N, C-alpha and C positions, 0 to 999 in steps of 0.2 A: 503494499498500501504507496509506503514510504516513498517506496522506489518512484514506482505512475505519480505520487502527486510532484517529486523534482522533476522526473522528465518532461509533465505537465506546464510546468512553471518554468522549466528554462525554452520551451518551444515560444510558450508566449512573451518569453523574451526578445530570441529572436527573430520572432514578429514583429516588434516594437522598436527593433535596433537596426535600422535602417540604416545603409552607408555606416555601419562602426567596422573597423578592423577585424579579422578572425579572432574572436576569442576574447572579444572585448563589447563591454557596452560602450554607444556610443556617448562623448558628451552631451551629444542633445537629440536624446531622440526625438522620436517624433512626435506630438501632442497631440494629445486624444480630441482637441479642440480641434484641428488642422485638418482631420480626419473626417470630422463630423458636416465642416466646410466643405472638405471633396468630394464628400459623398450629398450634400446639399444644391452645388449649380447646376448638378443635370437636372433638378427638381424645381430652377427655377426659370423652366422655358416648357412652360404649359402652353407656350404661343402654335406650339408644332400643332396641338389639336385643334387650335380656331381652324389652321390654313389647311388641314385636314376634313375639318367641316366642310371650308371654302368652297376645294375638290368638290365634296360628295352634297353639292347644292346644301346644305343644315343650316348654312349661319345664319339666315331670314330674312336677305333682301336681295339676293343675286342671283332670284330663279331664273330670270329672264335674259341676264350673261352671254353672251357667244364666246364661248372659250377657244383660243388660239388652240392648234393642235401641241405647241410646244409648252404651253401654258401652265396646264395639270402636272407635266412631270416635273417642269422647273419650282411648281408650292413644295411637291411633294420631294423633290430634293433637297430644295429646302431646308425644310423641317430637318430631314436626314443627318445631315452633315452640318446643322447648328446643333444637334442633338451628340454627334460624335466629337467638336470640339468638347460640348463640356465634360464630355465622359472623357476625354484625355486628359482632364486639370487631377483624373483618381493617379497618374505619375507624380505629380510633387508629394503624397505621400506612402507608395510604396516602390517596392525594389526596384521595379521595373523602370519608377525614372529614375534610376542613380547608376542603373549595371543593365547592360545589353541584356536581356533576356537568351536563354538556353538555345529557342529553336532559333536565334538568329545566326546564319551561317556566316562564317568569314568574322564577325564581331563578337562571339557570344562570350560573357564571363567579363567584357570591358567596361572598366566604369566612364560615366559617362562626362564628358565636361560640364560644366559650371553653369558657362555661358551658350552653351545645346542646347540647356531647358530653359534658363530663364532669360536670356534675350527674346526666345519667340513667347513664353508668354507674357512677359511686361507686354510686348507690343501688343497683342491681343486685348490685355485688359484695357489700353489706350486706347487700340481699336473701335472696344467694342463699347467702352463710355464716350468715346466720339457720337460714335452712332446715332448710341440712346439719348445725346445730349442733344444732338440734333434734330431728331426726330421727337423728343418735348417741346423744343423751342420752336420748330416749323408748326408743330400741332396748336401751339399759344397763340405764336403771334403772325404764321404763315410770310413769312420774307424771302422763302427759297423756296426753288421751283418745286415738285416733287419727287422727292426720291426714285419713285417708280416710276416719274417719266423721264429721269435721266439715262436710266437702264434700259430705256426701251419699255417697262411691261405698263400694264396701266390695268388696275384692280379692277373688278366687278362695282360697278354704280350702284348708288342708293338713289331713292326717289330725287334726291337733292341734286343730283349729278355728279357726287362727291366719289374719292373712293373709299370709301370706309362709311359703316354707320354712324350714324352722329345721335341718335335715339332712339330709345324701347329696347327689348330685349339682347338684340343682336349690338348693339354699342356696347352697356354693358357686361357681354360679352367679351366683347374685344377687349374692352377694359380690364378686365379681370385676369385673363390670359396673358395678355402684354406687359403687364404693369411689376408681375414678378422678375422681367425682364431686364429691370433697372438693379438688381443687383446682383447679376454676374460679373462684370468689369470690377466693381469693389473686391467682391470675394476672390476673384480669380487675383487682385494686386495682392492682396493680404497675403494668400496661399504663398502666391511667388516669394514675398518678401521673406516668407517664413523658411520657404525651402532652403534659399539664398542661406540664409543666416544657419542655417541647422549644415549644411553644407559644408559652409567656411568654417564654423567650428569644430566638425569633426575634421576635417581633413587637418586643420593647426593641429590638431590633438594627434593625429598620428602623424604628422611631419614629428612635433618635441619629443613622441614615446616612440621612437621607433622599433621594432619587434626584436627580440634576440636571432639570432643566425638572419 
């Protein structure tokens, strides 16, 4: 019983000791709050459900819209790509975000350089926050050409000729599913800073106390 308890405790310590030198607990293990934040990021994208409802004609205001051939795959693909990018935040708290997994040929087992993770994550956080700020400000003041028109995609129009519902249940559903998106950028930025600090602390510890032999 004692042996089993010790092995279980050792397995849990190894799971939390991301980036530690062999046989040594890291100076900065992955904090539990960071794990929770990383798992929360994919959950702040219910906007994908709105886009799926839009494609299926369940949004409540676009039944007469004439979809182009490429528009439905574009909308569904946008949801899939967004969720995939959100799931990639798990790499900031998991071993595969620090060491190349064994199933990757030619690179398996190699430690991933800190900038290779931090730079894309930081740029992603900045871009997400910029797009969210653009969308909110443009929705309030309307001083910029609609983003969908810039990229050549026109949303189904409501009864007022706008590209999104402005009243009724459809409008409430739109805001309820898109509002959580505002948390994606800040949460990703917080995780990126925590990842950078943890990796730097652990690398400095390993360099200061090299293993014998």
